[in-house]
C-alpha positions in Angstrom: 0.0 -0.1 0.0 1.5 3.3 -1.1 1.9 6.4 1.2 -0.6 8.3 -0.9 -3.3 5.6 -0.3 -2.5 5.5 3.4 -2.8 9.3 3.6 -6.2 9.2 1.9 -7.5 6.5 4.3 -6.2 8.7 7.2 -8.0 11.7 5.8 -11.3 9.8 5.5 -11.0 8.4 9.0 -10.1 11.9 10.4 -13.1 13.4 8.5 -15.5 10.8 9.9 -14.1 11.4 13.4 -14.6 15.1 12.9 -18.3 14.4 11.8 -18.9 12.4 14.9 -17.4 15.1 17.1 -19.4 17.7 15.2 -22.6 15.6 16.0 -22.1 15.6 19.8 -20.5 19.1 19.9 -23.3 20.7 17.9 -26.1 18.5 19.2 -27.0 21.5 21.4 -28.0 23.3 18.2 -30.9 20.9 17.6 -32.1 19.8 21.0 -30.9 22.2 23.7 -34.2 24.1 23.8 -36.5 21.1 23.7 -34.5 19.6 26.7 -34.5 22.9 28.6 -38.3 23.3 28.3 -38.7 19.6 29.3 -40.7 18.8 26.2 -38.5 15.7 25.8 -36.3 13.9 28.2 -32.6 14.2 27.4 -32.4 10.6 26.2 -35.4 10.9 23.8 -34.2 14.3 22.6 -30.8 13.0 21.4 -32.5 10.1 19.6 -35.0 12.4 18.1 -32.3 14.9 17.0 -30.1 12.2 15.6 -32.9 10.9 13.3 -33.6 14.3 11.8 -29.9 15.1 11.6 -29.4 11.9 9.6 -32.4 12.6 7.3 -31.4 16.3 6.8 -28.0 15.2 5.6 -29.6 13.7 2.4 -31.3 17.0 1.5 -28.7 18.2 -0.9 -25.0 18.8 -1.6 -24.7 22.5 -2.3 -22.7 23.3 0.9 -20.4 20.3 0.2 -19.5 21.7 -3.2 -18.7 25.1 -1.7 -16.3 23.4 0.8 -14.7 21.1 -1.9 -14.1 23.8 -4.5 -15.1 27.3 -3.3 -12.4 28.1 -0.7 -9.1 27.0 -2.0 -7.3 26.6 -5.3 -7.9 22.8 -5.8 -4.8 21.9 -7.8 -2.5 22.8 -4.8 -4.5 21.1 -2.2 -2.9 17.9 -0.9 -3.9 15.0 1.3 -1.6 16.4 4.0 -3.2 19.8 4.0 -6.7 18.3 4.3 -5.5 16.0 7.2 -3.9 18.9 9.1 -7.1 21.0 8.6 -9.2 18.2 10.1 -6.8 17.7 13.0 -6.8 21.4 13.8 -10.6 21.5 13.8 -10.9 18.4 15.9 -8.5 19.7 18.6 -10.5 23.1 18.8 -13.8 21.3 18.9 -12.7 19.1 21.8 -11.3 22.1 23.7 -14.5 24.1 23.3 -16.6 21.1 24.2 -14.6 20.5 27.4 -15.4 24.0 28.5 -19.0 23.9 27.4 -18.5 26.8 24.8 -20.8 26.6 21.7 -18.2 27.4 19.0 -18.6 26.8 15.3 -17.5 23.4 13.9 -17.9 24.9 10.4 -15.6 27.8 11.1 -13.1 25.5 12.8 -12.9 23.4 9.6 -12.6 26.4 7.3 -9.9 27.9 9.5 -8.1 24.7 9.4 -8.1 24.5 5.6 -7.0 28.1 5.2 -4.1 27.7 7.8 -2.6 24.5 6.5 -2.9 25.7 2.9 -1.3 29.0 3.6 1.6 27.4 5.3 2.1 25.1 2.3 1.6 27.4 -0.6 1.2 30.9 0.6 -1.8 33.3 0.9 -2.5 33.1 -2.9 -4.0 29.7 -2.4 -7.1 31.2 -0.9 -10.1 31.9 -3.2 -10.7 35.4 -1.8 -14.0 35.9 -3.6 -15.4 32.6 -2.5 -14.2 33.1 1.2 -15.7 36.6 1.3 -19.0 35.7 -0.4 -19.7 32.3 1.2 -17.8 32.6 4.5 -17.0 36.1 5.8 -20.1 37.9 4.9 -22.5 35.2 6.1 -20.4 34.8 9.3 -21.3 38.4 10.0 -24.9 38.6 8.7 -26.3 35.3 9.7 -26.0 35.8 13.5 -27.6 39.2 13.1 -30.5 37.6 11.1 -30.9 34.9 13.8 -31.1 37.7 16.5 -33.5 39.9 14.5 -35.8 37.2 13.3 -35.9 35.5 16.7 -36.8 38.8 18.4 -39.4 39.7 15.7 -41.0 36.3 15.6 -41.3 36.2 19.4 -42.9 39.6 19.4 -45.5 38.4 16.9 -46.2 35.4 19.1 -46.5 37.6 22.2 -49.0 39.9 20.4 -51.0 37.0 19.1 -51.3 35.1 22.4 -51.0 37.8 25.1 -54.6 37.1 26.2 -54.3 33.4 26.3 -54.2 31.3 29.3 -50.6 30.4 30.3 -51.5 26.8 30.8 -53.1 26.7 27.3 -49.9 28.3 25.8 -47.6 25.8 27.5 -49.7 22.8 26.5 -49.9 23.7 22.8 -46.4 25.0 22.4 -45.0 21.9 23.9 -46.5 20.0 21.0 -45.4 22.6 18.5 -41.9 22.5 19.8 -41.7 18.9 18.9 -42.2 20.0 15.3 -39.8 23.0 15.5 -37.0 20.9 17.2 -37.4 18.3 14.4 -37.1 21.0 11.7 -34.1 22.5 13.5 -32.3 19.1 13.7 -33.1 18.6 10.0 -31.6 22.0 9.1 -28.5 21.2 11.1 -28.0 18.0 9.2 -28.7 19.8 5.9 -25.8 22.2 6.6 -23.2 20.8 8.9 -23.1 17.2 7.6 -22.3 18.5 4.2 -19.1 20.2 5.3 -17.5 16.8 6.0 -18.9 15.5 2.7 -17.2 18.3 1.0 -13.8 17.6 2.7 -13.9 13.8 1.7 -14.9 14.8 -1.8 -12.0 17.2 -1.9 -9.7 14.4 -0.7 -11.0 12.0 -3.3 -10.7 14.5 -6.1 -7.2 15.6 -5.3 -6.2 11.8 -5.1 -7.8 11.3 -8.5 -10.4 8.7 -7.3 -13.2 10.9 -8.7 -13.3 13.2 -11.7 -15.9 15.8 -10.6 -16.9 17.5 -7.4 -20.2 15.6 -7.2 -20.5 13.9 -3.8 -20.6 10.1 -4.0 -23.7 8.5 -2.3 -21.5 6.4 0.1 -19.9 9.7 1.3 -23.4 11.2 2.0 -24.4 8.0 3.8 -21.4 7.6 6.1 -21.3 11.3 6.9 -25.1 11.2 7.8 -24.6 8.2 9.9 -21.6 9.6 11.8 -23.4 12.8 12.5 -26.4 10.9 13.7 -24.3 8.7 16.0 -22.4 11.8 17.3 -25.7 13.5 18.1 -26.9 10.5 20.0 -23.7 10.8 22.2 -25.0 14.2 23.4 -22.7 17.1 24.2 -24.3 17.8 27.5 -22.0 20.6 28.6 -22.9 22.7 25.6 -26.5 21.6 25.8 -26.6 23.1 29.3 -25.0 26.3 28.2 -27.4 26.8 25.3 -30.6 25.5 26.9 -30.5 27.1 30.4 -27.5 29.4 31.0 -28.2 32.0 28.4 -31.8 32.4 29.3 -34.6 30.4 31.1 -36.8 29.0 28.3 -40.4 28.1 28.1 -42.0 26.1 25.3 -43.1 29.2 23.4 -39.6 30.6 23.5 -38.1 27.3 22.3 -40.5 27.1 19.5 -39.7 30.7 18.4 -36.0 30.2 18.6 -35.9 26.9 16.8 -38.3 28.0 14.0 -36.3 31.2 13.5 -32.9 29.5 13.4 -34.1 26.7 11.1 -35.4 29.1 8.5 -32.2 30.9 8.2 -30.1 27.6 8.1 -32.4 26.0 5.5 -32.1 29.1 3.3 -28.3 29.1 3.6 -28.2 25.4 2.8 -30.3 25.9 -0.4 -27.8 28.5 -1.6 -24.7 26.4 -0.7 -23.5 28.7 2.2 -21.7 26.9 5.0 -23.0 29.0 7.9 -22.5 28.3 11.6 -25.6 26.6 12.9 -24.2 27.3 16.4 -24.2 31.0 15.7 -27.7 31.0 14.4 -29.4 29.2 17.2 -27.4 31.1 19.8 -28.4 34.5 18.5 -32.0 33.3 17.9 -32.2 32.4 21.6 -30.7 35.8 22.5 -33.3 37.5 20.3 -36.2 35.6 21.8 -34.9 36.2 25.4 -34.6 40.0 24.7 -38.3 40.3 24.2 -38.8 39.5 27.9 -36.3 42.1 29.1 -32.7 42.7 28.2 -31.6 41.7 31.7 -33.1 38.2 31.1 -30.2 37.3 28.8 -26.9 36.6 30.7 -24.8 38.9 28.7 -21.5 38.0 30.4 -22.0 34.5 29.1 -22.9 35.8 25.7 -19.7 37.8 25.7 -17.7 34.6 26.2 -19.6 32.8 23.4 -19.0 35.6 21.0 -15.3 35.8 21.9 -15.1 32.0 21.0 -16.8 32.8 17.6 -14.2 35.5 16.8 -11.2 33.5 17.6 -12.3 30.1 16.1 -11.0 30.7 12.5 -7.6 32.3 13.5 -7.0 29.7 16.2 -7.7 26.8 13.9 -5.5 28.5 11.2 -2.7 28.5 13.7 -3.3 24.9 14.9 -3.5 23.4 11.4 -0.6 25.5 10.2 1.6 24.3 13.0 0.6 20.6 12.4 1.4 21.0 8.7 4.8 22.6 9.6 5.8 19.7 11.8 4.6 17.0 9.4 6.5 18.8 6.7 9.7 18.1 8.6 9.3 14.6 7.2 9.7 15.0 3.5 8.0 11.7 2.7 4.8 13.0 4.2 4.8 16.7 3.5 5.2 16.1 -0.3 1.7 14.5 -0.5 
């Protein structure tokens, strides 16, 4: 077995490990609110979220194609670069999971790709237009949309049901939240699962195993499966942060936050934009909570979360760049 084949196998294994970690790291995106409002037990919630994550992963490949050909100059992307990008993203995901910080797996992966590629070939390898249009601008605008839409939708619900009996509201919105949490999990699968599909497709393309950037069905299936299994593992530290530490949620708040976030994510997935589902659901929760009163949101915690968002890409660039640098000390590996 040649070194190039071994590296390809290592890349695929690392990508699937990343997908699994992405599943339990970002499971809070799909199920935190439904657990916090006690609509589902934690065990039932992770199973419910895993099923819809799995189904959502089959909804398209637009985001996967953005990852595989929209960020870097393909002909200079090697197996070693891809492996280093994945390792950097995995390390950052584990660090933020350990501290219960809901950072973006998407931006960790993108930062890893940019960092390793830059160390290998210089800054010119980056597709500036693709990064700006599909990464930087959505990174700034999508959390704002989550905040504004969450706030606005919650105001509409308050206006529509302000005279209703609280018991009536809780009873019916508990049922509605089952629907909204399922849609949220589906939207998470539709966007996040595709990022790893794109990485594996990029690896297969650069190896010469496939001739186009079309994602093979087996890649879609194994990525969907690993994300579903990861979600079932449940990243409880982040779930607690998202579900109860930012704001105390009731079923109507959970429904508003999940519906708002899912709408933004599904729209982005349709247009092939790899946004951070973590950012969207976080800001949707903040927007919903702000309708109660500004002090209802724990802004000190929000500051820590936003700081993690800002540093994710540069930290992962550094991590993957350092990993590539040290691997490149072994010429037999660095040349692939």
